[in-house]
ZARO-213030 format. One line per field, with one value per residue (C-alpha): residue number from 1; x, y, z; residue in three letters. Coordinates in nm, 2 decimals, always signed. Each point is the difference from the previous one (the first is absolute). Example, Ala and Ser with C-alpha at 12.3 -4.5 7.8 and 13.67 -1.06 7.14 Angstrom:
BEGIN
resi <- c(1_2)
X <- c(+1.23_+0.14)
Y <- c(-0.45_+0.34)
Z <- c(+0.78_-0.07)
resn <- c(ALA_SER)
This chain:
BEGIN
resi <- c(1_2_3_4_5_6_7_8_9_10_11_12_13_14_15_16_17_18_19_20_21_22_23_24_25_26_27_28_29_30_31_32_33_34_35_36_37_38_39_40_41_42_43_44_45_46_47_48_49_50_51_52_53_54_55_56_57_58_59_60_61_62_63_64_65_66_67_68_69_70_71_72_73_74_75_76_77_78_79_80_81_82_83_84_85_86_87_88_89_90_91_92_93_94_95_96_97_98_99_100_101_102_103_104_105_106_107_108_109_110_111_112_113_114_115_116_117_118_119_120_121_122_123_124_125_126_127_128_129_130_131_132_133_134_135_136_137_138_139_140_141_142_143_144_145_146_147_148_149_150_151_152_153_154_155_156_157_158_159_160_161_162_163_164_165_166_167_168_169_170_171_172_173_174_175_176_177_178_179_180_181_182_183_184_185_186_187_188_189_190_191_192_193_194_195_196_197_198_199_200_201_202_203_204_205_206_207_208_209_210_211_212_213_214_215_216_217_218_219_220_221_222_223_224_225_226_227_228_229_230_231_232_233_234_235_236_237_238_239_240_241_242_243_244_245_246_247_248_249_250_251_252_253_254_255_256_257_258_259_260_261_262_263_264_265_266_267_268_269_270_271_272_273_274_275_276_277_278_279_280_281_282_283_284_285_286_287_288_289_290_291_292_293_294_295_296_297_298_299_300_301_302_303_304_305_306_307_308_309_310_311_312_313_314_315_316_317_318_319_320_321_322_323_324_325_326_327_328_329_330_331_332_333_334_335_336_337_338_339_340_341_342_343_344_345_346_347_348_349_350_351_352_353_354_355_356_357_358_359_360_361_362_363_364_365_366_367_368_369_370_371_372_373_374_375_376_377_378_379_380_381_382_383_384_385_386_387_388_389_390_391_392_393_394_395_396_397_398_399_400_401_402_403_404_405_406_407_408_409_410_411_412_413_414_415_416_417_418_419_420_421_422_423_424_425_426_427_428_429_430_431_432_433_434_435_436_437_438_439_440_441_442_443_444_445_446_447_448_449_450_451_452_453_454_455_456_457_458_459_460_461_462_463_464_465_466_467_468_469_470_471_472_473_474_475_476_477_478_479_480_481_482_483_484_485_486_487_488_489_490_491_492_493_494_495_496_497_498_499_500_501_502_503_504_505_506_507_508_509_510_511_512_513_514_515_516_517_518)
X <- c(+23.23_+0.10_-0.35_-0.05_+0.35_-0.07_-0.33_+0.18_+0.27_-0.19_-0.34_-0.01_+0.32_-0.08_-0.36_+0.10_+0.26_-0.26_-0.25_+0.27_+0.10_-0.36_-0.08_+0.32_-0.10_-0.33_-0.33_-0.14_-0.29_-0.09_-0.01_-0.23_-0.22_-0.06_-0.33_+0.17_+0.19_-0.32_-0.15_+0.30_-0.07_-0.37_+0.07_+0.26_-0.24_-0.30_+0.15_+0.16_-0.34_-0.18_+0.27_-0.02_-0.38_+0.02_+0.27_-0.22_-0.31_+0.20_+0.21_-0.27_-0.16_+0.34_+0.08_-0.32_+0.10_+0.34_-0.11_-0.34_-0.02_+0.15_+0.02_+0.27_+0.24_+0.04_+0.38_-0.04_-0.23_+0.27_+0.26_-0.24_-0.08_+0.36_+0.16_-0.15_+0.13_+0.36_-0.01_+0.21_-0.20_+0.11_-0.14_-0.34_+0.00_+0.07_-0.27_-0.27_+0.11_-0.06_-0.34_-0.12_+0.19_-0.24_-0.08_+0.21_-0.14_-0.19_+0.31_+0.21_-0.26_-0.04_+0.37_+0.07_-0.28_+0.13_+0.32_-0.15_-0.28_+0.25_+0.06_-0.37_-0.07_+0.29_-0.01_-0.37_+0.01_+0.26_-0.25_-0.31_+0.14_+0.00_-0.36_-0.24_-0.28_-0.24_-0.04_-0.13_-0.20_-0.17_-0.10_-0.14_-0.20_-0.15_-0.14_+0.28_+0.05_+0.34_+0.07_-0.10_+0.20_+0.30_-0.04_-0.10_+0.23_+0.28_+0.08_+0.06_+0.23_+0.20_+0.02_+0.36_+0.13_-0.20_+0.13_+0.36_-0.03_-0.17_+0.28_+0.27_-0.18_-0.07_+0.37_+0.11_-0.25_+0.08_+0.37_-0.05_+0.26_+0.04_-0.37_-0.09_+0.31_-0.10_-0.38_-0.03_+0.27_+0.05_-0.37_-0.08_+0.25_+0.02_+0.24_+0.24_+0.02_+0.00_+0.30_+0.18_-0.09_+0.12_+0.32_+0.12_-0.14_-0.06_+0.26_-0.26_+0.14_-0.22_-0.31_+0.11_+0.09_-0.35_-0.17_+0.23_-0.10_-0.37_+0.06_+0.20_-0.28_-0.25_+0.23_+0.04_-0.38_-0.06_+0.27_-0.15_-0.34_+0.14_+0.20_-0.31_-0.21_+0.28_+0.04_-0.38_+0.02_+0.30_-0.19_-0.31_+0.22_+0.15_-0.34_-0.13_+0.14_-0.01_-0.34_-0.10_-0.22_+0.07_-0.28_-0.19_-0.20_-0.37_-0.30_+0.08_+0.37_+0.03_-0.08_+0.30_+0.21_-0.12_+0.10_+0.34_+0.05_-0.10_+0.27_+0.25_-0.09_+0.04_+0.34_+0.12_-0.14_+0.28_+0.27_-0.15_-0.04_+0.36_+0.13_-0.22_+0.12_+0.37_-0.07_-0.20_+0.30_+0.13_+0.32_+0.15_-0.02_+0.18_+0.27_+0.05_+0.08_+0.36_+0.03_-0.04_-0.34_-0.10_+0.27_+0.20_-0.27_+0.19_+0.37_+0.00_-0.18_-0.31_+0.19_+0.26_-0.28_-0.15_+0.34_+0.03_-0.34_+0.10_+0.32_-0.15_-0.30_+0.22_+0.22_-0.30_-0.19_+0.29_+0.05_-0.37_-0.06_+0.30_-0.11_-0.37_+0.08_+0.21_-0.26_-0.28_+0.20_+0.07_-0.37_-0.11_+0.26_-0.10_-0.37_+0.07_+0.21_-0.11_+0.06_-0.31_-0.23_+0.01_+0.37_-0.04_-0.28_+0.21_+0.29_-0.23_-0.15_+0.34_+0.11_-0.31_+0.06_+0.20_-0.32_-0.17_+0.27_+0.06_+0.26_+0.11_+0.07_+0.21_+0.19_+0.07_+0.11_+0.25_+0.17_+0.01_+0.14_+0.18_+0.31_+0.08_+0.04_+0.33_+0.02_-0.27_-0.29_-0.16_+0.20_-0.01_-0.20_-0.13_-0.22_-0.30_+0.00_+0.02_-0.30_-0.19_+0.08_-0.14_-0.34_+0.01_+0.11_-0.34_-0.18_+0.24_-0.08_-0.37_+0.04_+0.23_-0.12_-0.34_+0.15_+0.28_-0.26_-0.21_+0.29_-0.08_+0.25_-0.02_+0.19_+0.28_+0.00_+0.02_+0.30_+0.17_-0.07_+0.18_+0.31_-0.04_+0.16_-0.22_+0.16_-0.07_-0.36_-0.04_+0.16_-0.17_-0.35_-0.08_+0.17_-0.17_-0.34_+0.04_+0.19_-0.29_-0.06_+0.37_-0.02_-0.33_+0.16_+0.29_-0.22_-0.24_+0.27_+0.19_-0.29_-0.08_+0.37_+0.00_-0.29_+0.09_-0.03_-0.02_+0.35_+0.16_-0.13_+0.18_+0.32_+0.08_+0.22_-0.09_+0.26_-0.10_-0.38_-0.21_-0.28_-0.29_+0.20_+0.07_-0.37_-0.10_+0.28_-0.12_-0.36_+0.12_+0.18_-0.17_+0.00_-0.21_+0.31_+0.04_-0.36_+0.04_+0.32_-0.18_-0.28_+0.24_+0.20_-0.32_-0.09_+0.34_-0.05_-0.34_+0.15_+0.26_-0.27_-0.22_+0.29_+0.08_-0.36_-0.02_+0.30_-0.18_-0.31_+0.19_+0.15_-0.34_-0.12_-0.32_-0.30_+0.17_-0.04_+0.27_+0.32_+0.06_-0.20_-0.10)
Y <- c(+26.92_-0.35_-0.16_+0.20_-0.09_-0.37_+0.04_+0.17_-0.26_-0.32_+0.09_+0.31_-0.09_-0.37_+0.08_+0.29_-0.22_-0.26_+0.26_+0.16_-0.33_-0.08_+0.35_-0.01_-0.31_+0.16_-0.16_+0.13_+0.18_-0.32_-0.19_+0.26_-0.01_-0.38_-0.13_-0.27_+0.26_+0.17_-0.34_-0.05_+0.34_-0.08_-0.34_+0.16_+0.28_-0.23_-0.26_+0.27_+0.18_-0.33_-0.10_+0.34_-0.02_-0.35_+0.12_+0.30_-0.22_-0.25_+0.25_+0.23_-0.25_-0.09_+0.37_+0.03_-0.30_+0.15_+0.36_-0.02_-0.32_-0.12_-0.38_-0.25_-0.12_+0.33_-0.04_-0.33_+0.17_+0.26_-0.27_-0.20_+0.30_+0.12_-0.34_-0.01_+0.35_-0.10_-0.35_-0.06_+0.03_-0.35_-0.15_+0.17_-0.09_-0.37_+0.00_+0.13_-0.23_-0.28_+0.13_+0.11_-0.20_+0.12_+0.34_+0.22_+0.35_-0.06_-0.15_+0.30_+0.24_-0.19_-0.05_+0.38_+0.09_-0.26_+0.19_+0.34_-0.05_+0.11_+0.33_+0.08_-0.13_+0.16_+0.33_+0.05_-0.12_+0.26_+0.28_-0.19_-0.03_+0.39_+0.05_+0.10_-0.25_+0.27_+0.14_-0.33_-0.06_+0.34_-0.10_-0.32_+0.19_+0.21_-0.31_-0.11_-0.37_-0.15_-0.02_+0.37_+0.12_-0.18_+0.13_+0.36_+0.06_-0.26_-0.07_+0.37_+0.04_-0.31_+0.11_+0.13_-0.33_-0.20_+0.20_-0.03_-0.37_-0.05_+0.19_-0.21_-0.33_+0.09_+0.08_-0.34_-0.19_+0.17_-0.08_-0.35_-0.24_-0.33_-0.07_+0.07_-0.19_-0.31_+0.02_+0.15_-0.19_+0.09_+0.07_+0.28_+0.28_+0.34_+0.29_-0.13_-0.36_+0.12_+0.23_-0.31_-0.21_+0.26_+0.09_-0.35_-0.24_+0.22_+0.27_+0.24_+0.32_+0.24_-0.19_-0.02_+0.37_+0.09_-0.21_+0.14_+0.35_-0.09_-0.17_+0.30_+0.24_-0.22_-0.02_+0.38_+0.04_-0.25_+0.15_+0.35_-0.12_-0.18_+0.30_+0.23_-0.26_-0.06_+0.37_+0.03_-0.30_+0.14_+0.33_-0.18_-0.19_+0.32_+0.16_-0.29_-0.12_-0.38_-0.09_-0.28_-0.16_-0.37_-0.19_-0.33_-0.02_+0.04_-0.08_+0.01_+0.06_-0.38_-0.06_+0.22_-0.19_-0.33_+0.13_+0.09_-0.35_-0.15_+0.22_-0.12_-0.36_+0.05_+0.16_-0.30_-0.25_+0.03_-0.01_-0.31_-0.17_+0.07_-0.13_-0.31_-0.06_+0.02_-0.28_-0.22_-0.21_+0.01_+0.18_-0.11_+0.35_+0.15_-0.26_+0.05_+0.37_-0.12_-0.11_+0.14_-0.15_-0.27_-0.06_+0.30_+0.26_+0.26_+0.09_+0.04_-0.16_+0.14_+0.08_+0.20_+0.19_+0.08_+0.12_+0.22_+0.15_+0.07_+0.17_+0.21_+0.10_+0.10_+0.23_+0.14_+0.08_+0.17_+0.22_+0.07_+0.09_+0.23_+0.18_+0.00_+0.16_+0.26_+0.08_+0.01_+0.24_+0.23_+0.00_+0.09_+0.27_+0.15_-0.01_+0.19_+0.26_+0.26_-0.23_+0.00_-0.29_-0.10_-0.06_-0.24_-0.19_-0.03_-0.14_-0.24_-0.12_-0.04_-0.23_-0.21_-0.06_-0.32_-0.17_+0.03_-0.03_-0.34_-0.18_-0.18_+0.34_+0.10_-0.33_+0.01_+0.36_-0.11_-0.23_+0.27_+0.29_-0.12_-0.10_+0.37_+0.01_-0.10_-0.38_-0.09_-0.08_-0.22_-0.29_+0.10_-0.18_+0.34_+0.03_-0.19_+0.19_+0.33_-0.09_-0.13_+0.32_+0.20_-0.18_+0.01_+0.36_+0.15_-0.23_+0.11_+0.36_-0.06_-0.16_+0.26_+0.33_+0.02_-0.08_+0.27_+0.25_-0.06_+0.09_+0.33_+0.26_+0.17_-0.29_+0.05_+0.38_-0.05_-0.23_+0.25_+0.29_-0.20_-0.01_-0.34_-0.02_-0.11_-0.34_-0.03_+0.11_-0.28_-0.25_+0.10_+0.10_-0.15_-0.34_-0.10_+0.11_-0.17_-0.30_-0.24_+0.11_-0.06_-0.36_-0.04_+0.13_-0.24_-0.31_+0.11_+0.08_-0.33_-0.23_+0.21_-0.03_-0.37_-0.07_+0.25_-0.18_+0.25_+0.15_-0.29_-0.25_+0.20_+0.08_-0.32_-0.25_-0.37_-0.07_+0.30_-0.03_+0.10_-0.22_+0.17_-0.04_-0.36_-0.07_+0.13_-0.21_-0.31_+0.05_+0.03_-0.33_-0.35_-0.23_-0.04_+0.05_+0.35_+0.09_-0.13_+0.21_+0.31_-0.04_-0.06_+0.30_+0.21_-0.12_+0.10_+0.35_+0.01_-0.08_+0.27_+0.25_-0.09_+0.04_+0.35_+0.11_-0.11_+0.22_+0.29_-0.05_-0.04_+0.35_+0.16_+0.22_-0.17_+0.21_+0.20_-0.01_-0.19_+0.19_+0.14_-0.01_-0.37)
Z <- c(+27.86_+0.09_-0.06_-0.31_-0.12_+0.06_-0.19_-0.29_-0.04_+0.07_-0.14_-0.23_-0.19_-0.07_-0.10_-0.22_-0.17_-0.08_-0.13_-0.20_-0.16_-0.08_-0.14_-0.20_-0.18_-0.11_-0.02_+0.32_-0.17_-0.19_+0.33_+0.15_-0.30_+0.01_+0.13_+0.21_+0.19_+0.12_+0.07_+0.24_+0.15_+0.04_+0.17_+0.23_+0.11_+0.01_+0.22_+0.22_+0.04_+0.08_+0.25_+0.16_+0.03_+0.16_+0.24_+0.11_+0.05_+0.20_+0.19_+0.13_+0.24_+0.13_+0.05_+0.21_+0.21_+0.07_+0.06_+0.16_+0.20_+0.32_-0.04_+0.10_-0.26_-0.19_+0.01_-0.19_-0.25_-0.07_-0.06_-0.23_-0.23_-0.02_-0.09_-0.35_-0.08_+0.05_-0.13_-0.30_-0.33_-0.11_+0.32_-0.05_-0.37_+0.08_+0.28_-0.24_-0.28_+0.25_+0.10_-0.34_-0.26_-0.28_+0.15_-0.23_+0.02_+0.32_+0.16_-0.09_+0.14_+0.32_+0.05_-0.05_+0.24_+0.24_+0.01_+0.07_+0.25_+0.27_-0.18_+0.01_+0.35_+0.18_-0.20_+0.05_+0.36_+0.08_-0.08_+0.11_+0.36_+0.02_-0.10_+0.27_+0.05_+0.12_-0.35_-0.14_+0.32_-0.05_-0.36_+0.14_+0.26_-0.28_-0.16_-0.24_-0.05_+0.07_-0.37_-0.06_+0.30_-0.15_-0.35_+0.10_+0.30_+0.03_-0.36_-0.10_+0.30_-0.10_-0.37_+0.04_+0.14_-0.25_-0.29_+0.13_+0.04_-0.34_-0.18_+0.17_-0.07_-0.36_-0.05_+0.16_-0.21_-0.33_+0.04_+0.14_-0.16_+0.17_+0.05_-0.37_-0.12_+0.20_-0.04_-0.35_-0.17_-0.37_-0.06_+0.25_+0.01_+0.15_-0.09_+0.26_-0.13_-0.36_+0.07_+0.15_-0.31_-0.25_+0.19_+0.10_-0.27_-0.31_+0.06_-0.14_+0.17_-0.19_+0.10_+0.36_+0.00_-0.13_+0.26_+0.28_-0.10_+0.03_+0.33_+0.13_-0.09_+0.18_+0.31_+0.02_-0.03_+0.28_+0.22_-0.05_+0.10_+0.30_+0.11_-0.01_+0.19_+0.25_+0.07_+0.06_+0.24_+0.19_+0.03_+0.13_+0.26_+0.12_+0.05_+0.21_+0.33_+0.06_+0.14_+0.23_-0.26_+0.05_+0.17_-0.02_-0.32_+0.03_-0.23_-0.37_+0.08_+0.06_-0.36_-0.10_+0.24_-0.15_-0.35_+0.14_+0.14_-0.34_-0.17_+0.26_-0.07_-0.37_+0.05_+0.19_-0.25_-0.27_+0.27_+0.16_-0.33_-0.09_+0.33_-0.03_-0.35_+0.11_+0.25_-0.23_-0.07_+0.35_+0.05_-0.33_-0.15_+0.30_+0.00_-0.38_+0.07_+0.08_-0.36_-0.34_-0.09_-0.25_-0.26_+0.12_-0.08_+0.20_-0.01_+0.37_+0.30_+0.15_+0.32_-0.20_-0.17_+0.34_+0.12_-0.31_+0.08_+0.36_-0.10_-0.28_+0.21_+0.30_-0.22_-0.18_+0.32_+0.17_-0.31_-0.04_+0.36_-0.01_-0.32_+0.11_+0.34_-0.17_-0.26_+0.26_+0.22_-0.30_-0.10_+0.35_+0.03_-0.33_+0.08_+0.32_-0.18_-0.25_-0.29_-0.23_+0.06_-0.36_+0.02_+0.29_-0.17_-0.32_+0.20_+0.18_-0.33_-0.15_+0.28_-0.05_-0.37_+0.04_+0.13_-0.34_-0.26_-0.14_+0.20_-0.32_-0.16_+0.30_+0.00_-0.37_+0.04_+0.26_-0.25_-0.26_+0.22_+0.31_-0.18_-0.01_+0.38_+0.17_+0.05_-0.26_+0.23_-0.26_+0.12_+0.37_+0.27_+0.11_-0.31_+0.14_+0.34_-0.19_-0.20_+0.30_+0.20_-0.28_+0.05_+0.38_+0.05_-0.10_+0.25_+0.27_-0.07_+0.01_+0.34_+0.15_-0.15_+0.16_+0.34_-0.03_-0.12_+0.31_+0.24_+0.17_-0.13_+0.34_+0.15_-0.25_+0.05_+0.38_-0.03_-0.24_+0.24_+0.27_-0.21_-0.18_-0.35_-0.29_+0.01_+0.38_-0.05_-0.26_+0.23_+0.32_-0.13_-0.34_+0.03_+0.34_-0.13_-0.33_+0.13_-0.03_-0.36_-0.08_+0.12_-0.18_-0.32_+0.03_+0.06_-0.27_-0.25_+0.07_-0.09_-0.31_-0.11_+0.09_-0.24_-0.27_-0.34_-0.29_-0.01_+0.17_-0.26_-0.27_+0.19_+0.20_-0.17_+0.01_+0.26_+0.22_-0.03_+0.30_+0.14_-0.20_-0.32_+0.08_+0.07_-0.35_-0.16_+0.19_-0.12_-0.36_+0.01_-0.01_+0.30_+0.31_+0.22_-0.15_+0.09_+0.35_+0.04_-0.13_+0.25_+0.28_-0.09_-0.01_+0.34_+0.13_-0.13_+0.16_+0.34_-0.03_-0.11_+0.30_+0.24_-0.15_+0.02_+0.36_+0.07_-0.17_+0.21_+0.32_-0.03_-0.06_+0.29_+0.14_-0.08_-0.27_-0.37_-0.20_-0.05_-0.34_-0.32_+0.01)
resn <- c(UNK_UNK_UNK_UNK_UNK_UNK_UNK_UNK_UNK_UNK_UNK_UNK_UNK_UNK_UNK_UNK_UNK_UNK_UNK_UNK_UNK_UNK_UNK_UNK_UNK_UNK_UNK_UNK_UNK_UNK_UNK_UNK_UNK_UNK_UNK_UNK_UNK_UNK_UNK_UNK_UNK_UNK_UNK_UNK_UNK_UNK_UNK_UNK_UNK_UNK_UNK_UNK_UNK_UNK_UNK_UNK_UNK_UNK_UNK_UNK_UNK_UNK_UNK_UNK_UNK_UNK_UNK_UNK_UNK_UNK_UNK_UNK_UNK_UNK_UNK_UNK_UNK_UNK_UNK_UNK_UNK_UNK_UNK_UNK_UNK_UNK_UNK_UNK_UNK_UNK_UNK_UNK_UNK_UNK_UNK_UNK_UNK_UNK_UNK_UNK_UNK_UNK_UNK_UNK_UNK_UNK_UNK_UNK_UNK_UNK_UNK_UNK_UNK_UNK_UNK_UNK_UNK_UNK_UNK_UNK_UNK_UNK_UNK_UNK_UNK_UNK_UNK_UNK_UNK_UNK_UNK_UNK_UNK_UNK_UNK_UNK_UNK_UNK_UNK_UNK_UNK_UNK_UNK_UNK_UNK_UNK_UNK_UNK_UNK_UNK_UNK_UNK_UNK_UNK_UNK_UNK_UNK_UNK_UNK_UNK_UNK_UNK_UNK_UNK_UNK_UNK_UNK_UNK_UNK_UNK_UNK_UNK_UNK_UNK_UNK_UNK_UNK_UNK_UNK_UNK_UNK_UNK_UNK_UNK_UNK_UNK_UNK_UNK_UNK_UNK_UNK_UNK_UNK_UNK_UNK_UNK_UNK_UNK_UNK_UNK_UNK_UNK_UNK_UNK_UNK_UNK_UNK_UNK_UNK_UNK_UNK_UNK_UNK_UNK_UNK_UNK_UNK_UNK_UNK_UNK_UNK_UNK_UNK_UNK_UNK_UNK_UNK_UNK_UNK_UNK_UNK_UNK_UNK_UNK_UNK_UNK_UNK_UNK_UNK_UNK_UNK_UNK_UNK_UNK_UNK_UNK_UNK_UNK_UNK_UNK_UNK_UNK_UNK_UNK_UNK_UNK_UNK_UNK_UNK_UNK_UNK_UNK_UNK_UNK_UNK_UNK_UNK_UNK_UNK_UNK_UNK_UNK_UNK_UNK_UNK_UNK_UNK_UNK_UNK_UNK_UNK_UNK_UNK_UNK_UNK_UNK_UNK_UNK_UNK_UNK_UNK_UNK_UNK_UNK_UNK_UNK_UNK_UNK_UNK_UNK_UNK_UNK_UNK_UNK_UNK_UNK_UNK_UNK_UNK_UNK_UNK_UNK_UNK_UNK_UNK_UNK_UNK_UNK_UNK_UNK_UNK_UNK_UNK_UNK_UNK_UNK_UNK_UNK_UNK_UNK_UNK_UNK_UNK_UNK_UNK_UNK_UNK_UNK_UNK_UNK_UNK_UNK_UNK_UNK_UNK_UNK_UNK_UNK_UNK_UNK_UNK_UNK_UNK_UNK_UNK_UNK_UNK_UNK_UNK_UNK_UNK_UNK_UNK_UNK_UNK_UNK_UNK_UNK_UNK_UNK_UNK_UNK_UNK_UNK_UNK_UNK_UNK_UNK_UNK_UNK_UNK_UNK_UNK_UNK_UNK_UNK_UNK_UNK_UNK_UNK_UNK_UNK_UNK_UNK_UNK_UNK_UNK_UNK_UNK_UNK_UNK_UNK_UNK_UNK_UNK_UNK_UNK_UNK_UNK_UNK_UNK_UNK_UNK_UNK_UNK_UNK_UNK_UNK_UNK_UNK_UNK_UNK_UNK_UNK_UNK_UNK_UNK_UNK_UNK_UNK_UNK_UNK_UNK_UNK_UNK_UNK_UNK_UNK_UNK_UNK_UNK_UNK_UNK_UNK_UNK_UNK_UNK_UNK_UNK_UNK_UNK_UNK_UNK_UNK_UNK_UNK_UNK_UNK_UNK_UNK_UNK_UNK_UNK_UNK_UNK_UNK_UNK_UNK_UNK_UNK_UNK_UNK_UNK_UNK_UNK_UNK_UNK_UNK_UNK_UNK_UNK_UNK_UNK_UNK_UNK_UNK_UNK_UNK_UNK_UNK_UNK_UNK_UNK_UNK_UNK_UNK_UNK_UNK_UNK_UNK_UNK_UNK_UNK_UNK_UNK_UNK_UNK_UNK_UNK_UNK_UNK_UNK_UNK_UNK_UNK_UNK_UNK_UNK)
């Protein structure tokens, strides 16, 4: 009840309050009937579908490299593909604005796919590493070309993983906020950025409520598809034991390896360009972080903004890991009991909802509702960590849940039969086996919270801004010093992200698939 209670108080209540305000003002039906509303929907779905397609095309060769080859440097490959996924959205948006200043739609699609190549590569590689090579080799021996053996044998076997990855990527791209805000500006808007505009600048609550309803329906649909695909993939993994499939590439496999290396180079390009841009003026941008920018553009120094980010991310991660661990343990326990499978899936989907609902809607809902709680949290420093924890908790669950489900229940039963209490069974059996995943979840969640921008941009006051919020404010102010500070701050976030991803990779068991969903 604790995770569901947190979800009810800090998600359902604020969102319902905003929707009630919007619906109470009327005009929702008129908003839904307007042509420009459905143009927003079309652009949101179109750019998300295009980004998903690009991420799938780019991620499959990398999945082959990770799952089927035995080459030096695969640990470095895993770090390279995971870094973009946890980079702050403002960092990626700034990088692609530097690379494609006039790219507009293309820049948005490429930036969103840049984020999500890791989801495709690591999710598909997890299943691909379990497929028996002898099946495709038999097809080849019967005269099938490499392409036909892949499309007729391997691709259908990978369909559950590809479907699961595609649903998750589509969800992330459809709800992208920072990337579209920086690259699209006022001309190109999605449902997410339009909700922000109507809530913050126009105070059009009925319009924002109508768009939030549309977005919520789309999110539920994507989560449902993802849950079905994820269940099929987990079933496929249970039916197959890990196979010794990694080997040196041969023949046409080298072409796939070459494509994977090209993808890796393209993933590194925006990061390299951003770092180089931060050093174009020497270390002036880094030194300027101790100040408030050109003509006092910020109300605090860049160093203070970084410290605010660290404090908020630490609190948010501790809370998210605690809630995510509890929720995962409950879901596993329910799935092993006689509770109907649909109830477990419904609870799992409910816990995922914060990933897809507008962070602006949640943030504005906090300001409307939380004064009813003791202490009036609206003026509390805990407000930003609470919002960030709401975003991070679903990711923690997706990392921990598959690992906890994979623990053999006979180990737990044996410990219980020897007199261990349920708490001791959890401490002695589950925690040691899932310890690496817990550390991964903490590092993963920390960098996501560190770079969270949507809710934080709405809740943080000017004197308590985090580093991503400070970056966007610097970019919106004139002055070359502000630009240099923004690039330096982005590079600092990149370094922290790389360090966290290196920790995640260091706890992975050699020769095993990545822990968790991603």
